[in-house]
N, C-alpha and C positions, 0 to 999 in steps of 0.2 A: 504493500500500500504506500503510495506517495502522498502521505498525509501528515498533518501536524496536530498533535493533541496537547492540551493542557490538563493536568491532573491536580486539582486543588485538594490538599490533604494527601499528597503523594508520598509522604514519608511514613504514613500509617501502614498498618498491616495490609488492608485491602488496597489502598492506594499504591503501595509498593508492588503488590502482585499484578495490579492493572498495568502499571508502568512497565514492568518487566515483560509481560506478555505482549504489550504493544511494540516494544523494542524488537522482540522476536519476529513480529510481523512486518518489520520495516517502517514502522510509524515513528516519526520524530517526536520526542516527548519532552515537554517542559513540566517540571513537577515542583510544587510548592512545599516548603518546610517552614517551621516556626522557630525551633530551637537549635538543634544540632544538624548541620548539613550532612546528609547521607553520603556514603562513599560508593558512587557508581558512575564511572566516567562516560557511560553511554547515555546518561540522562542529564538534561540541562536543568539544574536546580536553581530555584530563586526563593528568597525569603520574603514573606508577605504577612501582614497583619490583616486577616481576611475581613474583620469587622471595621476596618478603617479605609474609607473610600480612596483617599489620596494614595495610600500604600498600594491598593489594588490597581488603580488606574496607572500609577507610575510603573509598576512591573509589567502590566499588560501592554502599555505603550511601547516598551522596549521590544516585546515580541512582535506586535503588530507593525512596527516600523520595518520589520524584516520580512514578514510573511503573514498569511491569513491563518486563522485557527479553524480547523475542520471539526475537531472533536473537543468538547468541553465536559470534563468529568468532575463532578462536585462530590467529594467523598470526605468531608471534614465534619468533625463533631467535637464538642468539649469532652473532657474526661467524664466518664459515667460513674456517678457515686450512688450507691444503694441507700436511699433515704425514704423513710415513710412520709406520707403526705403531711401528717401533723407536725413533722419536724422541718419541713421545707420553708424557706423564706423566698421572697420575690427575687432576691439576688440569684438564687439557684436557677430559677426559670430564665431570668435575664441573661445569664451566662450562656445558656444553650440557644436562646432565641437570637442573641447577638452573633454568635458564631454561625448558626445555620441559616436562619431566615435573612438576617441582614447580610450575612456573607454571600448568600446566593444572589440577593439583590445587587450587591456591589459587583459581583462577577458579571451579571447580566448588564449592568450599567456600563461597565468597561468595554463591553462588546457591542453597544448600540450602533455605533457607526458602521461596523462590519455588517451587522444584521440589516441595516438599511440598504446596503449594497446587494442584498439577496445572495450573498455567497453561501453555498450549501454548508450548514452548520448543524451539528448534533450535540444536544445537551443530554447528559446521562447523570441522574441525580440519585444518590444513595439515601434510602430511607431506612425502614426497619419493618420486620414482620408484624410488629405491634400496631402498625397502621391498619390492621384488619383483625377482627376477632377480639378476644378478651385481652386487655393490656396486662402486663405484668405489674404486680404490686411493687411499690417503692421506687418506681422509675417515672413518676408523673412529670417531672421537669423535663426529662429527656424525651418522653413520648409526646408531650404537648408541643415541643418545638418541631418534632418530626411531622406531626399532623399539619402544622402551619407550613412546613416545607413542602408537603404534599399538595396543599392547596395552591401554593404559589406555582409549583411545577405544572399542575394541571391547567392553571390559567395561562401560563406561558405556552403550553402546548397548543391551546386554542388560538391565542393571539399572534403567535410568532410563525405559524404555518405559512402565512402569506409572504413571509420573508425568507422562505426556503429553509426554514429551521424546524427540526423535530425535537421534541422534549420527551424523554422517557425516564422511568424510575425503576430502580432495582431495590427490592426489600429483602435484605438478608435476615436469616435467623441469627441466633447467637453465633458469633464467629470467633475463632481462636486467634485473637490479636491482643496487643497490650491494652486496648480499650476496655477490656473486661477484667483487667488485673485487680481492680478494686472490688469486684463482686465476690461474695462468699463462695469458696470452692464447692460447697455442698449444693448451692444453687446451680452451678455449672454442671455438676454431676447429675442432678435431678433433670435438668433440661435435656441433657443427652439421653438419659434413660427413657424419657417420655417421648422422644422423637421417633417416628416410624423407622428411620434408618439408624437409630441408636448412636448417634454422634451429633456434635455441633458442626457448623460449617467450617471449612478451611478457606482462607483468603482466595485460593485459586478457584474454588467453586464459584465465588462471586465474580471474580475477574473474567472467567469464561463467558458469562452472560453479558458483562459490560463490553467485552470485545465484540460479541455478536451485534449488540446495539450500535457499536461504533462503525460497523461495516455496511457496505452497500446492500447487503441482503435484507437489512432492516428498514429500508427506505420508506416503506408504506406503514410502518409502525409509528404511531404518535400518540402520546398521552397514556401509554400503557405502564402498568406497574407489575413487574415480574417478581414473584416471590422465589427466593433461593433459600429454602429452609427444610429440605428433606421431607416435606409434607407436614411439618409442625403446625402450620396454619394453611388451610385449604379454602379458597374463596372462588 
């Protein structure tokens, strides 16, 4: 594929898997990080504060000055903490909303000029299986932000289609990444035991679906939310 992709959250477990699979397919990848720059010479890393518009626009302008962005993967979230609803403060919600909903808006805003040119663009946005069925307890702050993210993604799918842009979502089940390191090990064990395939997801499971949505084979898919959860939630 002679394409260019930007992966927001590319230093995370799923983002890393997505970036590496894209590189294998010949896609040029720009990948964001926040703290420590990963060590992979095949990927063009850039540091960004996703909830700060000037930071996002500044980094995107460096890319757009050189080339168009064909694939935009949004795979970022704040660290997940297991907190019961009665213990949550608004700051807990705000942290996730700023990173996810504001982060996606900033990403979209930085691409407005390209979108107006009707360059073929694909947005792929990572959600969670909790966007369907019964939500997990003690994750209200995280799940609330993901529902907001889903609403924005669906609205984008409808309104950006006329600009030659498709917007799709991927909803993983619990995935083996650093993001779940704060969750009780017993919760992870129970989640795996209750899954029809008796395991939680691997980052590569999710990356395979993202790669499909990034390809030409998915051109007529728009506004879809694909669950990658081993049948843990079926809709």
